[in-house]
C-alpha positions as a Python dict, from the first residue, in 0.01 Angstrom:
ca = {
    (1, 'M'): (0, 0, 0),
    (2, 'D'): (-353, 21, -14),
    (3, 'P'): (-593, -197, 177),
    (4, 'V'): (-679, -442, -95),
    (5, 'Q'): (-335, -514, -158),
    (6, 'I'): (-258, -599, 198),
    (7, 'R'): (-558, -800, 195),
    (8, 'I'): (-424, -1008, -104),
    (9, 'L'): (-85, -1047, 64),
    (10, 'E'): (-237, -1187, 387),
    (11, 'K'): (-448, -1425, 186),
    (12, 'V'): (-161, -1543, -13),
    (13, 'E'): (48, -1618, 297),
    (14, 'E'): (-252, -1845, 416),
    (15, 'L'): (-276, -2002, 85),
    (16, 'F'): (90, -2053, 15),
    (17, 'F'): (142, -2209, 374),
    (18, 'K'): (-157, -2429, 342),
    (19, 'Y'): (-115, -2570, -30),
    (20, 'G'): (250, -2450, -131),
    (21, 'Y'): (338, -2200, -393),
    (22, 'S'): (318, -2436, -696),
    (23, 'K'): (-9, -2562, -621),
    (24, 'T'): (-197, -2249, -549),
    (25, 'K'): (-333, -2077, -862),
    (26, 'M'): (-430, -1716, -901),
    (27, 'E'): (-767, -1805, -973),
    (28, 'E'): (-774, -1954, -625),
    (29, 'I'): (-641, -1649, -481),
    (30, 'A'): (-906, -1426, -651),
    (31, 'S'): (-1199, -1667, -565),
    (32, 'S'): (-1100, -1724, -180),
    (33, 'L'): (-1077, -1309, -173),
    (34, 'K'): (-1423, -1280, -356),
    (35, 'I'): (-1267, -1046, -588),
    (36, 'S'): (-1236, -1098, -988),
    (37, 'R'): (-921, -1220, -1156),
    (38, 'K'): (-906, -879, -1334),
    (39, 'T'): (-883, -691, -996),
    (40, 'L'): (-596, -948, -884),
    (41, 'Y'): (-415, -889, -1219),
    (42, 'K'): (-438, -525, -1173),
    (43, 'Y'): (-217, -525, -883),
    (44, 'Y'): (-14, -822, -971),
    (45, 'S'): (84, -944, -1329),
    (46, 'N'): (150, -1310, -1249),
    (47, 'K'): (221, -1543, -939),
    (48, 'Q'): (581, -1477, -948),
    (49, 'D'): (529, -1085, -927),
    (50, 'L'): (286, -1181, -630),
    (51, 'M'): (536, -1382, -461),
    (52, 'E'): (823, -1098, -501),
    (53, 'V'): (578, -839, -349),
    (54, 'Y'): (476, -1073, -81),
    (55, 'M'): (829, -1127, 42),
    (56, 'E'): (914, -776, 28),
    (57, 'Y'): (605, -714, 229),
    (58, 'K'): (707, -991, 483),
    (59, 'Q'): (1039, -812, 542),
    (60, 'D'): (904, -486, 584),
    (61, 'K'): (660, -621, 839),
    (62, 'I'): (954, -792, 1042),
    (63, 'R'): (1160, -480, 1014),
    (64, 'N'): (887, -265, 1125),
    (65, 'V'): (797, -490, 1436),
    (66, 'I'): (1191, -510, 1523),
    (67, 'S'): (1201, -101, 1507),
    (68, 'E'): (886, -69, 1744),
    (69, 'I'): (1026, -304, 1986),
    (70, 'A'): (1373, -133, 2000),
    (71, 'N'): (1204, 213, 2009),
    (72, 'D'): (950, 120, 2299),
    (73, 'E'): (1058, 344, 2602),
    (74, 'T'): (835, 156, 2830),
    (75, 'L'): (1020, -164, 2803),
    (76, 'T'): (1368, -268, 2976),
    (77, 'A'): (1650, -411, 2781),
    (78, 'V'): (1551, -760, 2882),
    (79, 'Q'): (1185, -731, 2782),
    (80, 'K'): (1289, -594, 2434),
    (81, 'F'): (1548, -875, 2376),
    (82, 'S'): (1275, -1112, 2462),
    (83, 'K'): (1012, -975, 2270),
    (84, 'M'): (1259, -914, 1978),
    (85, 'H'): (1371, -1270, 1994),
    (86, 'R'): (1013, -1389, 2000),
    (87, 'S'): (919, -1184, 1710),
    (88, 'L'): (1180, -1264, 1502),
    (89, 'V'): (1138, -1659, 1551),
    (90, 'E'): (755, -1648, 1475),
    (91, 'E'): (762, -1392, 1188),
    (92, 'S'): (1062, -1513, 1037),
    (93, 'P'): (1009, -1652, 659),
    (94, 'Y'): (1226, -1956, 794),
    (95, 'M'): (954, -2080, 1035),
    (96, 'M'): (702, -2089, 787),
    (97, 'Q'): (564, -2422, 655),
    (98, 'D'): (838, -2662, 523),
    (99, 'L'): (667, -2725, 187),
    (100, 'F'): (658, -2359, 124),
    (101, 'I'): (1009, -2282, 251),
    (102, 'R'): (1157, -2549, 33),
    (103, 'E'): (981, -2394, -275),
    (104, 'I'): (1063, -2041, -228),
    (105, 'S'): (1436, -2152, -139),
    (106, 'E'): (1439, -2334, -461),
    (107, 'M'): (1246, -2079, -680),
    (108, 'F'): (1343, -1769, -527),
    (109, 'P'): (1698, -1807, -383),
    (110, 'H'): (1788, -1437, -443),
    (111, 'K'): (1492, -1334, -197),
    (112, 'M'): (1601, -1601, 63),
    (113, 'E'): (1954, -1462, 56),
    (114, 'Q'): (1816, -1105, 68),
    (115, 'F'): (1632, -1193, 384),
    (116, 'K'): (1921, -1314, 548),
    (117, 'K'): (2142, -1033, 449),
    (118, 'R'): (1879, -789, 571),
    (119, 'R'): (1860, -990, 899),
    (120, 'Q'): (2242, -988, 936),
    (121, 'K'): (2242, -580, 889),
    (122, 'E'): (1939, -455, 1072),
    (123, 'I'): (1906, -679, 1362),
    (124, 'P'): (2243, -578, 1501),
    (125, 'E'): (2140, -201, 1446),
    (126, 'S'): (1826, -253, 1647),
    (127, 'I'): (2007, -443, 1907),
    (128, 'G'): (2286, -188, 1930),
    (129, 'K'): (2019, 88, 1993),
    (130, 'I'): (1892, -122, 2285),
    (131, 'F'): (2227, -143, 2436),
    (132, 'Q'): (2272, 219, 2394),
    (133, 'M'): (1953, 290, 2571),
    (134, 'A'): (2017, 31, 2834),
    (135, 'K'): (2369, 162, 2917),
    (136, 'L'): (2227, 548, 2969),
    (137, 'K'): (1964, 414, 3205),
    (138, 'G'): (2220, 202, 3395),
    (139, 'E'): (2101, -142, 3326),
    (140, 'L'): (2408, -283, 3212),
    (141, 'R'): (2707, -382, 3417),
    (142, 'D'): (3041, -223, 3360),
    (143, 'G'): (3271, -393, 3125),
    (144, 'F'): (2974, -562, 2933),
    (145, 'M'): (3054, -636, 2583),
    (146, 'P'): (2767, -570, 2362),
    (147, 'E'): (2914, -745, 2043),
    (148, 'V'): (2920, -1077, 2232),
    (149, 'A'): (2571, -1032, 2341),
    (150, 'V'): (2469, -937, 1972),
    (151, 'H'): (2656, -1234, 1845),
    (152, 'L'): (2484, -1480, 2073),
    (153, 'F'): (2173, -1342, 2013),
    (154, 'L'): (2187, -1382, 1658),
    (155, 'S'): (2341, -1731, 1648),
    (156, 'S'): (2028, -1832, 1878),
    (157, 'I'): (1803, -1698, 1605),
    (158, 'E'): (2009, -1874, 1329),
    (159, 'M'): (1992, -2208, 1539),
    (160, 'I'): (1632, -2208, 1588),
    (161, 'L'): (1543, -2104, 1222),
    (162, 'N'): (1794, -2348, 1065),
    (163, 'N'): (1763, -2642, 1320),
    (164, 'K'): (1447, -2597, 1473),
    (165, 'D'): (1372, -2980, 1469),
    (166, 'S'): (1728, -3076, 1615),
    (167, 'I'): (1686, -2864, 1940),
    (168, 'T'): (1751, -3160, 2191),
    (169, 'V'): (1642, -2948, 2519),
    (170, 'P'): (1303, -3017, 2660),
    (171, 'L'): (1176, -2676, 2580),
    (172, 'N'): (931, -2537, 2294),
    (173, 'I'): (1076, -2281, 2067),
    (174, 'H'): (934, -2002, 2284),
    (175, 'E'): (1064, -2125, 2601),
    (176, 'F'): (1421, -2191, 2456),
    (177, 'Q'): (1432, -1815, 2305),
    (178, 'L'): (1335, -1701, 2673),
    (179, 'E'): (1609, -1897, 2820),
    (180, 'V'): (1869, -1764, 2558),
    (181, 'V'): (1767, -1418, 2666),
    (182, 'N'): (1821, -1486, 3027),
    (183, 'V'): (2153, -1641, 2969),
    (184, 'I'): (2254, -1331, 2784),
    (185, 'F'): (2136, -1092, 3038),
    (186, 'Y'): (2156, -1296, 3385),
    (187, 'G'): (2430, -1544, 3288),
    (188, 'V'): (2447, -1873, 3444),
    (189, 'L'): (2580, -1846, 3793),
    (190, 'K'): (2364, -1850, 4096),
    (191, 'R'): (2355, -1478, 4234),
}
């Protein structure tokens, strides 16, 4: 993807979040980027095409962040989990502005379902890699069941993303995700 396309997609994110998909016009996108409509249409034939490409771009961006974290050998397993959890919550399309999410869920249900399926496949693979490396480094206790931690991790993300307004603990989303990671790695009993 060339720099102009990336610039367009980053601006589209800003405008769609601010005004919603329906109210953002291709002319406004071109104008805010200080490019001609002809240049914008050279890359994207219409707003729907632009949205489809944006959503692919967002998925790839999330996947790259997760992969970088999983492969970072300078971080411990706990640091990787914490950073991955925070990144997934912050970068997820479900954390975007409510208006925007409602619109794309209604207009692009196949893309939202695709996001969910990719997350359900790719995140466990990355988490599995983290556990394998942690086991080799001796960071995990004997008898530890990675499958349970993977399910807890994914469930906590789903809970935050799907019910972010109904979390009833006195923590913000970042504090909540850190506590989830602490429970997964350190449990709840005093040592």
